C-alpha angles and dihedrals in degrees: 000000000000092000093051092049090048091049092054091048094050095050098059111018136080127249096270092054091046091053090047089053089051089057097041101046099060091045091048091049091050091047092050091051093050089048090053089053091048093050090049095050101033108020099183095047091043092052092051091049091049092053092046092048092048091048091047093051091049094046090047089067093074093070099078143287098305091047088053089055093046092048090051092051092047092053094060098071089043090057089047089055088059095046104041117067113249101234102047102126140056092231119094137193119003096344089080090050092051091051092048089053091047092049090050090052091048090051090050091050094049092044091050093048094047094048090048090053091046090052093047095052094040102248093124130029119240116258117254119267116254112267112249115234112229112211118209113252116249118227115246114271094247096052100067095099127233 
């Protein structure tokens, strides 16, 4: 799921948004894994945290285009928490969280490598560059008139 989200991000977004996704996806994977452990050990508390995390990721989307993208990426591990059974692995505690983070980083690395190759051989067009914001020039302090 992480690799598919990363692939969508890399196809259409600029470098800043891709770097933001590189930071958000491992954190979201780790958070989803910890949430799975919490739901397994303390179901009521875990359910409340899941609802709050889902509501927070949705309400985050009202703060601009990048926040929409971050909110969308954060939702993916939360949906995975609902789909994947909580006690699927032999690892317990934070070991599972570390592996989820490592796997998210591996997915990012593979996605980046494959998109780079696709760009180099011409299978996929490069994403557009980020538009530069031009700030209006301020008049010098002494030229405001009296």
